C-alpha positions as CSV (number, residue, x, y, z in Angstrom):
1,X,26.2,198.5,47.2
2,X,22.9,200.3,47.7
3,X,21.8,197.8,50.2
4,X,24.9,198.4,52.3
5,X,24.1,202.1,52.5
6,X,20.5,201.3,53.5
7,X,21.8,198.8,56.1
8,X,24.1,201.4,57.6
9,X,21.4,204.1,57.7
10,X,19.0,201.7,59.4
11,X,21.6,200.6,62.0
12,X,22.4,204.2,62.8
13,X,18.8,205.1,63.2
14,X,18.1,202.1,65.5
15,X,21.2,202.9,67.6
16,X,20.2,206.6,67.9
17,X,16.8,205.5,69.2
18,X,18.3,203.0,71.7
19,X,20.8,205.5,73.1
20,X,18.4,208.5,73.1
21,X,15.8,206.6,75.1
22,X,18.3,204.7,77.3
23,X,17.0,201.4,76.3
24,X,20.3,199.5,76.6
25,X,21.7,198.3,79.8
26,X,25.3,199.3,80.8
27,X,26.1,195.6,80.5
28,X,25.4,195.5,76.8
29,X,28.8,194.7,75.2
30,X,28.0,193.2,71.8
31,X,27.1,195.5,68.9
32,X,28.0,198.5,71.0
33,X,30.4,201.1,69.6
34,X,33.6,201.6,71.5
35,X,32.9,198.7,73.8
36,X,34.6,195.4,73.3
37,X,35.9,192.1,74.7
38,X,38.2,193.7,77.2
39,X,35.3,195.7,78.7
40,X,33.2,192.5,79.0
41,X,36.1,190.7,80.6
42,X,36.7,193.4,83.1
43,X,33.0,193.4,84.0
44,X,33.1,189.7,84.6
45,X,36.2,190.0,86.7
46,X,34.8,192.8,88.9
47,X,31.7,190.6,89.4
48,X,33.4,187.4,90.2
49,X,36.4,188.5,92.3
50,X,34.4,189.3,95.5
51,X,32.5,186.0,95.2
52,X,35.7,184.0,94.8
53,X,37.4,185.9,97.6
54,X,34.6,184.7,99.9
55,X,34.9,181.2,98.6
56,X,31.7,181.5,96.7
57,X,30.7,179.5,93.6
58,X,30.9,181.1,90.2
59,X,29.5,179.4,87.1
60,X,30.0,181.1,83.7
61,X,28.8,180.2,80.2
62,X,30.5,181.5,77.1
63,X,28.8,181.2,73.7
64,X,30.5,181.8,70.4
65,X,27.8,182.9,68.0
66,X,29.9,184.1,65.2
67,X,27.9,183.9,62.0
68,X,24.6,183.4,64.0
69,X,22.9,186.3,62.3
70,X,24.1,185.4,58.8
71,X,21.2,183.1,58.4
72,X,18.6,185.1,60.4
């Protein structure tokens, strides 16, 4: 249980540093409080719609990395 408290404190400190110094891009969706899948989807939609309207080509890649950090 003590390690979970330490983990939470460390994460809070890292997030504070990142936000205070504006080190994250506005397109950062993962691991960001109050931003989720819907926000990422709407960003992709707003980016691709004009390209598709002009008969442009859009190539997207989606990765499912659930559990990727469990072994890191």
